Every structure is written in C-alpha cells, then in structure tokens.
matplotlib code that plots the C-alpha trace (Angstrom):
import matplotlib.pyplot as plt

x = [11.4, 12.5, 13.1, 16.9, 16.9, 14.3, 16.3, 19.4, 17.4, 16.0, 19.5, 20.8, 17.8, 18.2, 21.8, 21.0, 18.3, 16.4, 12.7, 10.3, 8.2, 5.3, 5.1, 2.9, 4.4, 4.7, 7.5, 6.5, 8.5, 9.5, 8.7, 7.3, 10.5, 12.2, 15.1, 17.4, 15.7, 13.9, 11.6, 9.8, 7.4, 3.6, 1.6, -1.3, -2.0, -0.8, -3.1, -2.0, -3.6, -4.4, -5.1, -6.0, -6.5, -9.6, -12.2, -12.3, -9.8, -11.0, -7.7, -7.7, -10.9, -10.7, -7.0, -4.8, -7.0, -7.8, -4.2, -2.7, -5.2, -4.5, -0.8, -1.0, -3.2, -0.7, 2.1, 0.1, -3.3, -4.5, -3.4, -6.0, -6.3, -8.0, -9.0, -10.1, -10.4, -10.0, -12.1, -9.5, -9.8, -6.4, -8.0, -10.0, -6.9, -5.1, -8.0, -7.8, -4.1, -4.6, -7.3, -4.9, -2.4, -5.0, -5.9, -2.2, -2.0, 1.3, 2.2, 0.5, 0.4, -0.3, -1.2, -1.2, -3.8, -1.4, 2.2, 3.2, 0.2, 0.3, 3.9, 2.8, 0.6, 3.5, 5.7, 3.0, 3.0, 6.8, 6.8, 4.3, 6.6, 4.3, 6.3, 4.7, 5.1, 4.5, 2.5, 2.4, 3.1, 6.2, 4.7, 6.8, 7.8, 9.8, 8.5, 10.1, 9.7, 8.3, 7.0, 5.7, 6.5, 9.3, 7.2, 9.5, 9.7, 5.9, 6.0, 8.8, 6.8, 3.7, 5.8, 7.5, 4.2, 2.6, 5.5, 5.3, 1.6, 2.1, 4.9, 5.4, 2.4, 4.5, 6.2, 3.0, 0.6, 0.3, -0.4, -2.3, -0.7, -3.3, -1.1, -2.3, -3.1, -0.6, -0.9, 0.3, 4.1, 3.7, 2.0, 5.1, 7.3, 5.0, 5.2, 8.9, 9.4, 7.0, 8.6, 12.1, 10.9, 8.5, 10.5, 11.9, 10.0, 6.5, 4.9, 2.8, -0.1, -1.7, -0.7, -2.9, -2.4, -5.8, -7.4, -7.7, -7.3, -11.0, -12.2, -14.7, -11.8, -9.9, -13.1, -13.4, -9.8, -9.8, -12.9, -11.0, -7.9, -10.0, -11.6, -8.2, -6.1, -8.7, -9.7, -7.8, -4.5, -4.5, -2.6, -2.4, -3.1, -0.9, -3.2, -1.6, -4.2, -7.1, -9.8, -8.8, -8.4, -12.1, -13.0, -10.7, -12.1, -15.7, -14.7, -13.0, -16.1, -18.4, -16.4, -16.8, -13.1, -12.9, -10.7, -9.7, -6.0, -3.9, -4.6, -2.4, -3.4, -2.3, -3.6, -5.0, -8.6, -11.2, -12.8, -9.4, -8.7, -12.0, -11.3, -8.0, -9.8, -12.3, -9.6, -10.6, -7.5, -4.1, -2.4, -2.3, 0.5, 0.0, 1.4, 1.2, -0.6, 0.2, 4.0, 3.5, 0.7, 2.6, 5.7, 3.8, 2.2, 5.6, 7.2, 4.5, 4.4, 8.2, 8.4, 5.6, 7.6, 10.7, 12.5, 14.2, 11.9, 13.1, 14.0, 15.8, 17.0, 16.6, 14.9, 15.0, 11.9, 11.9, 12.2, 13.7, 16.9, 17.7, 14.2, 14.3, 12.3, 11.0, 10.2, 8.2, 8.8, 5.8, 4.6, 3.2, 0.0, -1.6, -4.1, -1.1, 0.0, -3.2, -3.1, 0.4, -0.1, -3.4, -5.1, -2.2, -1.7, -5.4, -6.1, -9.4, -11.2, -11.9, -15.6, -15.2, -13.5, -15.4, -18.9, -21.6, -20.7, -17.1, -17.6, -16.8, -13.8, -12.5, -12.9, -11.0, -8.3, -8.1, -9.4, -11.5]
y = [15.7, 12.3, 11.5, 11.7, 15.1, 16.4, 15.3, 17.0, 20.2, 20.0, 19.7, 22.7, 24.8, 23.9, 25.0, 28.3, 29.4, 28.3, 27.8, 28.5, 25.5, 27.8, 29.2, 27.4, 26.9, 24.2, 22.7, 22.3, 21.8, 24.9, 23.1, 19.7, 18.3, 17.2, 19.7, 20.8, 24.3, 22.6, 23.6, 26.8, 27.9, 28.2, 30.9, 29.8, 26.9, 23.3, 20.5, 17.0, 14.0, 11.2, 7.7, 5.0, 1.4, 0.0, 0.4, -3.2, -2.3, 0.3, 2.0, 3.9, 5.9, 6.2, 7.0, 7.4, 9.8, 12.3, 12.2, 13.0, 15.8, 17.2, 17.3, 18.9, 21.6, 22.2, 22.6, 24.7, 26.2, 26.9, 23.6, 21.3, 17.5, 15.7, 12.3, 9.1, 5.4, 2.6, 0.1, -2.6, -2.2, -1.8, -0.5, 2.1, 3.3, 3.7, 5.9, 7.9, 8.4, 9.6, 12.0, 13.4, 14.0, 15.7, 18.0, 18.8, 18.2, 19.2, 15.9, 12.5, 10.2, 6.7, 3.6, 1.1, -1.6, -3.5, -2.3, -3.6, -2.6, 1.0, 1.5, 2.9, 5.6, 6.5, 7.0, 9.2, 11.3, 11.6, 12.6, 15.3, 16.6, 15.3, 13.6, 10.5, 9.4, 5.6, 5.2, 2.0, -0.1, 0.2, 0.9, 0.3, 3.0, 6.2, 7.1, 10.0, 8.9, 6.1, 5.8, 2.6, 0.3, -2.1, -4.8, -7.8, -6.8, -6.9, -10.5, -11.3, -9.7, -11.8, -15.0, -14.5, -13.8, -16.9, -19.1, -17.6, -18.4, -22.0, -22.9, -26.7, -27.1, -25.9, -29.3, -31.3, -29.8, -27.7, -24.1, -22.4, -19.4, -16.9, -14.4, -11.2, -10.4, -11.6, -8.2, -6.4, -6.2, -5.8, -9.1, -10.8, -9.0, -9.9, -13.5, -13.5, -12.1, -14.5, -17.5, -16.4, -16.9, -19.9, -22.1, -25.1, -24.3, -25.3, -27.3, -25.3, -27.5, -25.1, -21.7, -19.3, -16.0, -14.3, -12.5, -8.8, -9.3, -10.2, -11.6, -13.8, -15.3, -16.0, -17.6, -19.8, -20.8, -21.5, -23.8, -25.7, -26.0, -27.4, -29.9, -30.9, -31.0, -31.8, -29.3, -31.1, -30.8, -27.1, -25.5, -21.9, -19.6, -16.9, -14.2, -11.3, -8.8, -8.3, -8.3, -11.8, -12.8, -12.1, -14.4, -17.1, -17.0, -17.2, -20.3, -21.9, -21.3, -22.6, -25.8, -26.2, -25.6, -25.0, -23.7, -21.4, -21.7, -18.5, -16.3, -13.3, -10.1, -6.6, -3.0, -2.8, -2.5, -1.9, -5.3, -7.0, -5.2, -6.3, -9.9, -9.7, -8.6, -11.4, -14.0, -14.9, -13.3, -13.6, -10.5, -7.7, -5.5, -1.9, 0.4, 3.9, 5.5, 9.1, 9.1, 7.2, 9.5, 12.6, 11.5, 11.0, 14.4, 16.1, 14.3, 15.3, 18.9, 19.2, 17.5, 19.7, 22.7, 21.5, 20.5, 17.2, 15.0, 14.2, 10.5, 8.2, 5.7, 4.5, 1.5, -0.2, -1.3, -3.7, -0.6, 2.2, 2.3, 4.6, 5.9, 8.2, 6.4, 6.6, 3.3, 3.2, 0.3, -1.9, -2.8, -6.2, -5.8, -8.4, -8.1, -7.4, -4.2, -2.7, 0.1, 1.1, 1.1, 1.7, 3.2, 5.4, 6.7, 7.6, 5.3, 4.4, 5.7, 3.2, 3.5, 2.6, -0.6, -1.6, -1.6, -3.5, -6.7, -6.5, -5.0, -8.2, -9.0, -5.4, -5.7, -9.0, -7.3, -4.4, -1.9, 0.6]
z = [-21.2, -20.0, -16.3, -16.5, -18.2, -15.8, -12.8, -14.2, -14.8, -11.3, -9.8, -11.8, -10.8, -7.1, -7.3, -8.9, -6.6, -3.5, -4.1, -1.2, -0.3, 0.5, -3.0, -5.5, -8.9, -11.6, -13.5, -17.2, -20.3, -22.2, -25.4, -26.4, -28.0, -24.8, -25.3, -22.5, -22.7, -19.8, -17.0, -16.2, -13.5, -14.3, -12.8, -10.6, -8.3, -8.8, -9.6, -8.3, -9.8, -7.3, -8.7, -6.2, -7.2, -5.5, -2.8, -1.6, 1.0, 3.5, 3.9, 0.5, 1.0, 4.8, 5.2, 2.1, 0.2, 3.1, 4.4, 1.0, 0.4, 3.9, 3.4, -0.1, 1.3, 4.1, 1.6, -0.8, 0.3, -3.2, -4.8, -6.1, -6.0, -8.9, -7.5, -9.1, -8.1, -10.6, -8.6, -9.4, -13.2, -14.9, -18.2, -16.3, -14.6, -17.9, -19.1, -15.9, -16.4, -20.0, -18.7, -16.2, -18.9, -21.1, -18.2, -17.9, -14.2, -12.6, -11.0, -10.5, -7.4, -8.8, -6.9, -9.7, -10.2, -12.5, -12.2, -15.7, -17.8, -16.5, -17.7, -21.1, -19.4, -17.1, -20.2, -21.7, -18.6, -18.6, -22.3, -21.4, -18.6, -15.8, -13.0, -11.5, -7.9, -7.5, -4.3, -2.2, -5.3, -7.5, -11.0, -14.0, -16.5, -15.9, -12.5, -10.7, -7.1, -4.9, -1.4, 0.3, 3.1, 3.3, 1.7, 2.2, 5.9, 6.0, 4.9, 7.4, 10.2, 9.2, 9.0, 12.3, 14.0, 12.6, 13.7, 17.2, 17.3, 16.1, 18.5, 18.5, 16.2, 13.3, 13.1, 13.2, 10.6, 7.5, 6.8, 3.9, 2.2, 0.9, -1.0, -2.7, -6.2, -8.9, -10.6, -7.5, -7.1, -3.4, -3.1, -4.5, -2.0, 0.9, -0.2, -0.6, 2.9, 4.5, 2.8, 3.8, 7.4, 7.0, 4.6, 6.4, 9.6, 8.5, 5.7, 3.2, 2.3, -0.2, -1.6, -3.6, -5.4, -4.8, -7.7, -7.0, -3.2, -3.0, 0.3, -1.6, -3.6, -0.4, 1.0, -2.0, -2.0, 1.8, 1.4, -1.3, 1.0, 3.8, 1.5, 0.1, 3.3, 5.9, 8.6, 11.4, 9.5, 9.0, 11.9, 10.6, 7.7, 6.2, 4.9, 3.2, 4.3, 6.6, 4.0, 2.9, 6.5, 7.0, 4.0, 5.3, 8.9, 7.5, 5.5, 8.6, 10.8, 8.1, 8.0, 11.7, 12.5, 16.3, 17.7, 14.9, 13.8, 13.9, 10.9, 9.9, 8.3, 7.2, 7.0, 10.6, 9.2, 11.8, 11.2, 11.5, 14.8, 16.1, 15.0, 16.9, 20.0, 19.8, 19.2, 15.6, 13.9, 15.5, 14.1, 11.6, 10.2, 11.1, 8.4, 9.6, 6.7, 7.7, 7.0, 3.7, 2.5, 3.6, 1.9, -1.4, -1.1, -0.4, -3.3, -5.7, -4.7, -4.9, -8.3, -9.7, -8.5, -10.3, -7.0, -6.2, -4.0, -0.5, -0.2, 2.1, -0.4, -4.0, -5.6, -8.9, -10.8, -13.8, -16.1, -14.1, -11.9, -9.0, -8.3, -5.2, -2.5, 1.1, 2.7, 6.0, 8.5, 9.3, 12.9, 14.0, 16.0, 18.3, 21.1, 23.4, 21.8, 20.4, 23.0, 22.1, 18.3, 16.5, 19.5, 20.7, 17.1, 16.9, 14.0, 15.6, 18.7, 21.4, 20.9, 17.2, 18.2, 21.3, 20.0, 22.0, 20.0, 21.2, 24.7, 26.6, 24.4, 24.9, 28.6, 28.6, 26.6, 29.0, 26.6, 28.5]

ax = plt.figure().add_subplot(projection="3d")
ax.plot(x, y, z, "-o")
ax.set_aspect("equal")
plt.show()
C-alpha cells in the first residue's frame, strides 16, 4: 500500500475507533496488491527497525540509540527494537533495509547515510506496508514521517556565534568553511543557514565539503587551507560539527597557530564541550537529543499501529510532499551558558567534563 493510501486508511480508522496507545498492535496490509482493503492489526508485539548511519560521531551510540529504545519500551513494554549501524556505508545500509523488510518489521526508523541512494529501499518498505520514519536526515522516497532539528537554523546559530566571536576581525581576514558530508542533506541545510548569516560580513577564503564527516578529512583540508591562505590570515573557522572541529584544531595547533581562531561546532560532544572549557573551541550547537529521539519512537509506534503520527508541521523532500514532521530548535552553547544547557539537562555529569586534565579550566569557568 503506498503512503497516500495508507494515510487515508489511517485517518478512516482513527475516525471509526479510538486505539489505546498502551496496546501493542501492528498495521499490515490485508493483501499484497495495495488494494484499499487496507490495514489490519497483528497479534503479538511490535518490532521496530532502527537504522543509524555511523559511529564516527559519539551521539548515535551514546544518546540516540538508548533514548529511542527507552521511549519505545515506555510506549509498548513487549515491543522489540532491531538495531543496526551502517558505519557510514550506503550500500551496507541498503542491505540492512532489505533485511528489515524481509523480517517484516512493523516500522522502520531510518537515519540515512545517503538520502538519495536509500530511496529505492524506502520504496520497497512502502510497497511491503512498512512505514518509514526519517530520523535526523530527510531521506528520499515515500517516507511516512520525519523528525529532526531545524537544520537551517543550526547553520544560522553557528554563523551568528562566529560573527560574534570575530567582532571587528571579520573585516580584516578570511575564514575557512568546513562543511559536512555532501551525501548528507542536513549538511547542505547547515551550510545554507550559515551562509545566509556570513555572506557579505566576512570573506570565505576556503570552503570544503568533508567526506563522511571524518575528522581526519577535516584535518587534511584545514592543513591545506593554512598552506594556501597563510596562518596569519585565517581569523575564524566554521566547522559544521564537533568531530571535525577536533581535526581542525589539531591542524591549527600543528601549524603553530597561536592564539587559536574561533572555531564552531555542533552536537555538544564531550570532547567538544571540554575544548570549549579549555578555550580551544568557541562554541557548539546543543541539539537536545531526547525530544528528537522520543518523537521518532512515538511516530514509529503510532504508524506501526495504524495511527497517524503526531507532528507539528510538514516538510517536502525531493520525492515526497507534505511529510508529517516534528522539528526541534537548536541551542548555541559557549563557556558562558554550559551550566544552563548541557549540564542542567544532564547530558553530562560534571565529573565527566571536569577530569583532572580540565580541572583548572573548569574552575576558571566556574564549574564546580
């Protein structure tokens, strides 16, 4: 059953009867020909497929996966989560999607390695009556729901913070833009948001799209930028995330750049937070993982039960229009508001941040 027919059937079912959120069921096609005979409940627990894209970034294994599993269990105690990680390999993720379809899972939460190449697998899932929730990245194909952060706003937050850090220096030097992976649609939105703030305010000396978000690629690109522009002419670095910021800062230090220029980041990784405390990284973007992860879990369970997913808005992908979506606002984090953001929310304990290596920096920042 295609996405439009399934949504229509869901709406009709919701009108006819109220389905308890505590009950575990599954919406499956009555037959394989996509006819309007439609959806029916399956006896037994739900199985939700969870496909995450990579393990280079600490957030996926440390936050997204356990939070999604936690919320699914809260919604349905005997539901199962079938988890796989593609380790940044698009072909592997396609195989993982096909395996989930073969296993006849009830819904899939998909964070795509490559939003375009996964479209065929999303179509296969849709044809099999398995709804797909696009998580964090807007996958192409007939997805049934989407949750992420306001990704253009993430770029704007980064750009504004960089301009604030540069002050008058913005007029006198050049910045390097270290954007994310060209296969990640979010990277394009971060870049668009940042450029909407930075264009006309500061000269971009070099701009890179970083393969697979790899810190070592960012390090290599930054070394090239330093050699090309001259270390004295680089006044700041736009880094799309914290992992790449680490590679960038290593390249700057290796080149003898002192003091370090302001470097942005994203994801509030522990290493990034510690670099902010020590003064090596200027800021990160804190994206509260819990509301995003919970939204994905809630959407997946609802869709698997044949219900309409809760959403705040709709978005359009290159292939699918009017996708129900929940978008979470991002938060800019510097040393000045660490207490009121990542620490207050319990993202990290103080002792995790303020290890002996960072004890003096923590004391200076008022973190006790």
